[in-house]
N, C-alpha and C positions, 0 to 999 in steps of 0.2 A: 835545406831551408824548410821552415815551417810554413804550411799553407792553410789558409782558411778556405776550405773546399766547397763552401755553400754560401753564395751571396747573390743578391738580386739588384738589378739596376732598372732603369726606366723601360726596358723591354718587357718587364713583368708588370701586369696590370695593377698590382698592389704596391709598387715601388716607384718613387720619383728620383732615386739616387742617380746622380750623374757619374759616369765612369771615371772622370778625372778626379772627382772627390774621393771615390773609392780607392783609386790608385794612390792618391796622396795620403790617405789614412793608412793604407797598407805599408807604404814606405816609412811613415812615421813609426810604425810598429815593427819594422824590419821583418815583414812576413810576405809570403806570396799569396796570390789571390786566384780563385777560379770563379768566374762569373757563371752562374747556373740559373738563368732566367726561366720562368714558369712556362711550360707548355702542357696545358690540360685540354686535349682535343675533345674530351667529353663534356667540357663546361657548357651548360645550356645556353648561355648568352653568347651570341655569335662572335663578338669581338673581345671578350674577356678571357684572360689567361691563355691567350694565343698570341704569337708574334710572327712576323715575316722573317723567316730564318735567313733568307738571302740578304735582307737589309741588316740583320744582326751581324753577319760575318763581314759584310761590306763596311759597316760603320765601325766595328771593333777590331778589324784585322790590323789596322795601323798601331793599335795599342798592345798587341800580343807580343809577349817576350817570355824568357825563361821563368819570370815571376808573375806573369799575367796570362792565364789560360782561359779558353772559352769552352764551356760545357753547357749543360741543360738539366733542368729538373723536369722530368717527365711524369705526368700524372698517369699512373697505371690504372687500367680499366679493362676487364675481360671482354667488353664489347668493342674495344678499340685496339685490340692487340695487333691487327694487321696494319692499321694506319700508323700506330706507334713504331712498329718495326720498320716500315717503309721510310718513315721520317729519319730514324736513326741511321739507316743504311745510306741515306742520300747526302749526308753532311759529315764533315770531319770534326766532330766534337772531340774535345780532349777527355771529358768525363761525362758520364750519364748517370744521374741520380734517379732512381725509381722511387716514387712516393705514392702513398695511398691518401688521396685527398677527398674521396667520395665514398659514401656508404648508403646503401638503399636508395640510390639516386639523389641523395642530398650532399651538398658540400658539407664536410664535417664542421665547418664554421657555422653553418645554419642552425639556429636554435630549434627549428621545427624537427630536426632529426631526433631530438631528445624527448619528444612529447609522450611517446607511447611505450617506451621500454625502460627497464631498469639498467643500472650501470653494468651489472654482470651480463645481461643479455646483449647490450650494445657493444661492450668490449669484446665479447666472444665473437659476435658478428664481424666486428672490425678485424680481428685476427684471422678469421676465416676468409675475409675478403683479401687480406694481404697474401694469404697462402694461395688463393686462386690466381691473384695477379702475378705472383712470382712464377707460377707454373706456366704462364703465358708470356712473361717478360724476362726470360732467363738470360737475356743479353745485356741487362743493365750492369753497371759497374759497382754500384753501392746502393744499399737500401737505406732510404732517408728516414729520419726521425720516427722511430718505432713508437714514440710517445706522442705523436701528433694529436691524437684524440684527447689527450690530457690537457692540451692548451685550451680547448674550447668547450669541453663538456661542463654542464652546470652543476655536477654533483659536488657535495660537500668535500668528499675525498676524491680527488681527480686522478690519483696515481695508479699506475699499473704495478701490481704486485705479482712477481713471478710465480709464487706458490698458488695463486688463484687461477692462473691461466697457463700453467706449466706445459700442458699437453700441446696447446696451440703455439706457444712461444718456441717450444722445442722443435716443432715442425717447421716453423719459419726459419729458425737457425739452421736446421739440417738442409733445408732447401738452398739457403744462401751458400752453405759450404759446398754442397754437391754441384752447384752451378758456378762456383768460383766468384760469387758476389760478396764483396766486403759489407760490413755493417757500419753505418755512420754513427758516431757519437755526436749527436746534435747538441751543441753547447748552449742553445738558447735558454733552456730551463735549468741549467746546472747551478745557476745562482740561487735557485729556490731550494731551501733546505729540505723541504718535503719530497722533492723530486730526486735528489742526489742518490740516496741509498737504494731506492727501488730500481733506479737505472743501473747502478753498479751490479745489482743482482742479476740483471738481464745479460750484461756484458760478461760477467763472471761465468754464467752458464754457456755463453758463446764460446768462451775459452775452453771450458770443460768438455764441450762436444767437438772440439777440434778447430774452432775458429782461430785465425791468426791475425787478420788484418782489419784495421778500422780507418775510415776517413773521419776527419774532425771538421765540423763547419758551424759557423755562428748563425746561419740563416738570416744574415743581416739584410734589412731592407732600407736602412739609413746608414750613412757613412760612419756615424759615431758608434754604431754597434759592430762594425767589422772587428774581428778578433776577440769579441766578447766571450769570456770564459773559456777561451781556447786552452789556456794553461790548465784549467781544471780537466778538460778533456784529455789532454796529454798526461796528466797525473793519473787518471783512471787507466789509460792504456799501459802506462809504466807499472802501476801497481798490479795489474792483472797479467802482465807479460804479453800484451798485444802490440803489434807493430803498426804505428801510424803511417799511412800512405796517402798519396794523391795520384791522380791519373793524368798522364800526358800522352796524347795520341792513343787513348784508350788502353795504355799500358801502365801498370802500377809502378810507381816510383817511391822509394823510401823517403820519409821526411828525415831531416837532419843528415 
Protein backbone atom coordinates (compact mmCIF):
# COMPACT_ATOMS: atom_id res chain seq x y z
CA UNK A 1 0.00 0.00 0.00
CA UNK A 2 1.08 3.56 -0.68
CA UNK A 3 1.23 5.71 2.46
CA UNK A 4 1.11 9.44 2.91
CA UNK A 5 3.58 9.43 5.78
CA UNK A 6 3.33 13.06 6.92
CA UNK A 7 -0.05 14.55 7.88
CA UNK A 8 -1.41 16.83 10.60
CA UNK A 9 -4.72 16.82 12.42
CA UNK A 10 -6.23 18.99 15.12
CA UNK A 11 -3.61 17.96 17.70
CA UNK A 12 -1.23 20.19 15.72
CA UNK A 13 -1.54 23.87 16.57
CA UNK A 14 -1.64 24.84 12.89
CA UNK A 15 -4.25 22.31 11.77
CA UNK A 16 -7.99 21.94 12.26
CA UNK A 17 -8.27 18.70 10.28
CA UNK A 18 -10.63 16.15 11.78
CA UNK A 19 -9.24 12.62 11.71
CA UNK A 20 -12.46 11.26 10.20
CA UNK A 21 -12.13 13.65 7.26
CA UNK A 22 -8.51 12.59 6.86
CA UNK A 23 -9.46 8.92 6.84
CA UNK A 24 -12.26 9.47 4.33
CA UNK A 25 -9.92 11.35 1.98
CA UNK A 26 -7.28 8.62 2.24
CA UNK A 27 -9.89 5.95 1.52
CA UNK A 28 -11.04 7.85 -1.55
CA UNK A 29 -7.45 7.89 -2.79
CA UNK A 30 -6.88 4.25 -1.74
CA UNK A 31 -3.79 5.15 0.28
CA UNK A 32 -2.68 4.64 3.85
CA UNK A 33 -2.09 7.45 6.30
CA UNK A 34 0.33 8.21 9.10
CA UNK A 35 -0.75 10.97 11.46
CA UNK A 36 2.34 12.92 12.53
CA UNK A 37 1.17 15.82 14.64
CA UNK A 38 3.61 18.53 15.70
CA UNK A 39 5.60 18.38 18.90
CA UNK A 40 8.00 21.30 19.24
CA UNK A 41 9.01 21.32 22.89
CA UNK A 42 11.26 24.31 22.19
CA UNK A 43 8.40 26.50 20.96
CA UNK A 44 8.45 29.66 23.11
CA UNK A 45 4.68 29.92 23.52
CA UNK A 46 3.62 27.48 26.23
CA UNK A 47 0.65 25.85 24.52
CA UNK A 48 1.64 26.08 20.85
CA UNK A 49 2.98 23.15 18.85
CA UNK A 50 2.72 20.81 21.81
CA UNK A 51 0.00 18.30 22.60
CA UNK A 52 -0.97 15.88 25.31
CA UNK A 53 0.36 12.57 24.01
CA UNK A 54 -1.82 10.50 26.36
CA UNK A 55 -4.90 12.23 24.94
CA UNK A 56 -3.56 11.73 21.41
CA UNK A 57 -3.33 7.97 21.78
CA UNK A 58 -6.55 7.72 23.79
CA UNK A 59 -8.47 9.68 21.14
CA UNK A 60 -6.98 8.03 18.06
CA UNK A 61 -6.36 4.45 19.16
CA UNK A 62 -9.84 3.42 18.01
CA UNK A 63 -9.02 4.57 14.46
CA UNK A 64 -5.73 2.75 14.23
CA UNK A 65 -5.57 0.05 11.55
CA UNK A 66 -3.13 -1.38 9.01
CA UNK A 67 -3.86 1.69 6.88
CA UNK A 68 -3.95 4.29 9.69
CA UNK A 69 -0.85 4.62 11.86
CA UNK A 70 0.10 7.05 14.63
CA UNK A 71 3.37 8.92 14.52
CA UNK A 72 4.81 12.28 15.47
CA UNK A 73 6.73 15.13 13.89
CA UNK A 74 9.39 16.06 16.41
CA UNK A 75 10.95 19.49 16.31
CA UNK A 76 14.68 18.86 16.70
CA UNK A 77 16.69 21.23 18.90
CA UNK A 78 20.08 20.63 20.48
CA UNK A 79 18.85 22.30 23.66
CA UNK A 80 16.00 19.82 24.01
CA UNK A 81 17.63 16.53 23.03
CA UNK A 82 17.07 14.92 26.45
CA UNK A 83 13.41 15.93 26.61
CA UNK A 84 12.83 14.78 23.03
CA UNK A 85 14.53 11.44 23.64
CA UNK A 86 12.50 10.85 26.80
CA UNK A 87 9.26 11.61 24.98
CA UNK A 88 9.97 9.19 22.15
CA UNK A 89 10.97 6.41 24.55
CA UNK A 90 7.77 6.84 26.56
CA UNK A 91 5.23 6.16 23.80
CA UNK A 92 4.64 3.62 21.07
CA UNK A 93 4.75 5.82 18.00
CA UNK A 94 4.77 4.07 14.65
CA UNK A 95 6.97 6.69 12.99
CA UNK A 96 9.10 9.60 14.19
CA UNK A 97 9.84 12.42 11.75
CA UNK A 98 12.65 14.72 12.85
CA UNK A 99 12.34 18.27 11.53
CA UNK A 100 14.28 21.51 11.83
CA UNK A 101 11.69 24.19 12.51
CA UNK A 102 13.88 26.70 14.39
CA UNK A 103 17.04 28.62 13.54
CA UNK A 104 18.86 31.15 15.75
CA UNK A 105 15.98 30.93 18.22
CA UNK A 106 13.41 31.92 15.60
CA UNK A 107 10.65 29.86 14.07
CA UNK A 108 11.72 29.54 10.42
CA UNK A 109 8.25 30.87 9.58
CA UNK A 110 9.06 34.13 11.43
CA UNK A 111 9.99 36.95 9.04
CA UNK A 112 12.30 38.46 11.69
CA UNK A 113 14.77 35.62 11.09
CA UNK A 114 15.57 36.99 7.65
CA UNK A 115 16.32 40.61 8.58
CA UNK A 116 20.06 40.50 9.17
CA UNK A 117 21.63 37.85 6.92
CA UNK A 118 21.91 36.95 3.26
CA UNK A 119 20.35 33.85 1.75
CA UNK A 120 23.74 32.14 1.58
CA UNK A 121 24.49 32.85 5.24
CA UNK A 122 21.08 31.73 6.48
CA UNK A 123 20.92 28.60 4.36
CA UNK A 124 24.38 27.54 5.55
CA UNK A 125 23.37 28.19 9.15
CA UNK A 126 20.21 26.16 8.53
CA UNK A 127 22.17 23.17 7.27
CA UNK A 128 24.64 23.43 10.14
CA UNK A 129 21.71 23.40 12.56
CA UNK A 130 20.31 20.25 10.92
CA UNK A 131 23.74 18.62 11.24
CA UNK A 132 23.91 19.46 14.95
CA UNK A 133 20.36 18.22 15.47
CA UNK A 134 20.97 14.92 13.70
CA UNK A 135 23.99 14.29 15.92
CA UNK A 136 21.77 14.60 19.00
CA UNK A 137 18.62 12.99 17.53
CA UNK A 138 20.03 9.89 15.89
CA UNK A 139 16.94 7.89 16.95
CA UNK A 140 14.50 9.53 14.50
CA UNK A 141 13.14 7.42 11.65
CA UNK A 142 13.14 9.95 8.83
CA UNK A 143 14.47 13.46 8.25
CA UNK A 144 11.58 15.74 7.34
CA UNK A 145 11.45 18.33 4.55
CA UNK A 146 15.06 19.32 3.95
CA UNK A 147 13.65 22.27 1.97
CA UNK A 148 11.56 23.64 4.86
CA UNK A 149 13.37 26.97 4.82
CA UNK A 150 12.47 27.42 1.15
CA UNK A 151 8.79 27.65 2.06
CA UNK A 152 9.11 30.80 4.12
CA UNK A 153 12.27 32.67 3.20
CA UNK A 154 11.60 36.01 1.48
CA UNK A 155 14.36 35.77 -1.12
CA UNK A 156 13.55 36.08 -4.82
CA UNK A 157 15.12 32.68 -5.42
CA UNK A 158 14.01 30.43 -2.58
CA UNK A 159 15.52 27.18 -3.80
CA UNK A 160 18.30 25.04 -2.38
CA UNK A 161 20.91 24.27 -5.01
CA UNK A 162 23.06 21.31 -4.15
CA UNK A 163 26.13 22.83 -5.84
CA UNK A 164 26.01 25.86 -3.50
CA UNK A 165 25.81 23.88 -0.26
CA UNK A 166 27.27 20.52 -1.28
CA UNK A 167 29.59 20.17 1.71
CA UNK A 168 26.83 20.61 4.28
CA UNK A 169 24.23 18.63 2.35
CA UNK A 170 26.70 15.77 1.97
CA UNK A 171 27.29 15.78 5.72
CA UNK A 172 23.55 15.66 6.38
CA UNK A 173 23.15 12.75 3.99
CA UNK A 174 26.10 10.85 5.45
CA UNK A 175 24.76 11.29 8.97
CA UNK A 176 21.35 9.98 7.91
CA UNK A 177 22.94 6.95 6.29
CA UNK A 178 25.24 6.25 9.24
CA UNK A 179 22.35 6.43 11.73
CA UNK A 180 19.93 4.44 9.57
CA UNK A 181 17.65 7.46 9.12
CA UNK A 182 15.70 7.66 5.88
CA UNK A 183 15.16 10.95 4.06
CA UNK A 184 11.69 12.27 3.42
CA UNK A 185 10.56 13.36 -0.01
CA UNK A 186 8.16 16.01 1.17
CA UNK A 187 5.71 16.44 -1.69
CA UNK A 188 4.28 19.79 -0.57
CA UNK A 189 6.46 21.81 -2.96
CA UNK A 190 6.77 19.28 -5.78
CA UNK A 191 4.02 21.05 -7.70
CA UNK A 192 6.26 24.11 -7.89
CA UNK A 193 8.33 23.85 -11.09
CA UNK A 194 11.20 25.85 -9.59
CA UNK A 195 11.48 23.40 -6.68
CA UNK A 196 11.32 20.10 -8.51
CA UNK A 197 14.75 19.88 -10.16
CA UNK A 198 16.77 21.26 -7.20
CA UNK A 199 15.13 18.69 -4.95
CA UNK A 200 15.88 15.86 -7.37
CA UNK A 201 19.55 16.87 -7.28
CA UNK A 202 19.59 16.43 -3.49
CA UNK A 203 17.94 13.00 -3.61
CA UNK A 204 20.22 11.95 -6.47
CA UNK A 205 23.18 12.76 -4.24
CA UNK A 206 21.56 10.77 -1.43
CA UNK A 207 21.49 7.77 -3.75
CA UNK A 208 25.09 8.34 -4.91
CA UNK A 209 26.34 8.37 -1.31
CA UNK A 210 24.60 5.10 -0.52
CA UNK A 211 21.11 6.16 0.54
CA UNK A 212 18.41 3.61 -0.17
CA UNK A 213 15.14 4.53 1.53
CA UNK A 214 12.73 7.46 1.44
CA UNK A 215 9.44 8.25 3.07
CA UNK A 216 6.98 10.33 1.05
CA UNK A 217 4.58 12.73 2.72
CA UNK A 218 2.29 15.56 1.72
CA UNK A 219 2.58 17.50 4.99
CA UNK A 220 -1.18 18.04 4.68
CA UNK A 221 -2.92 20.21 7.25
CA UNK A 222 -6.26 20.06 5.44
CA UNK A 223 -8.05 16.96 4.15
CA UNK A 224 -8.06 18.18 0.55
CA UNK A 225 -4.25 18.15 0.50
CA UNK A 226 -3.81 14.57 1.68
CA UNK A 227 -1.94 12.65 -1.00
CA UNK A 228 -1.00 15.86 -2.82
CA UNK A 229 1.87 15.26 -5.26
CA UNK A 230 2.56 11.83 -3.75
CA UNK A 231 2.77 10.40 -7.28
CA UNK A 232 5.52 12.91 -8.09
CA UNK A 233 7.42 11.79 -5.01
CA UNK A 234 7.04 8.17 -6.05
CA UNK A 235 8.26 9.05 -9.54
CA UNK A 236 11.39 10.68 -8.09
CA UNK A 237 12.08 7.57 -6.02
CA UNK A 238 11.60 5.28 -9.01
CA UNK A 239 13.76 7.41 -11.30
CA UNK A 240 16.61 7.45 -8.79
CA UNK A 241 16.30 3.84 -7.65
CA UNK A 242 15.24 4.68 -4.08
CA UNK A 243 12.86 2.47 -2.10
CA UNK A 244 9.72 4.16 -0.71
CA UNK A 245 9.01 3.02 2.84
CA UNK A 246 6.82 3.84 5.80
CA UNK A 247 7.25 2.95 9.45
CA UNK A 248 5.04 0.71 11.56
CA UNK A 249 6.05 0.11 15.19
CA UNK A 250 9.27 2.00 14.31
CA UNK A 251 10.17 -0.65 11.74
CA UNK A 252 10.52 0.12 8.05
CA UNK A 253 7.95 -1.42 5.72
CA UNK A 254 8.09 -1.30 1.94
CA UNK A 255 5.36 0.54 0.09
CA UNK A 256 3.53 -1.50 -2.54
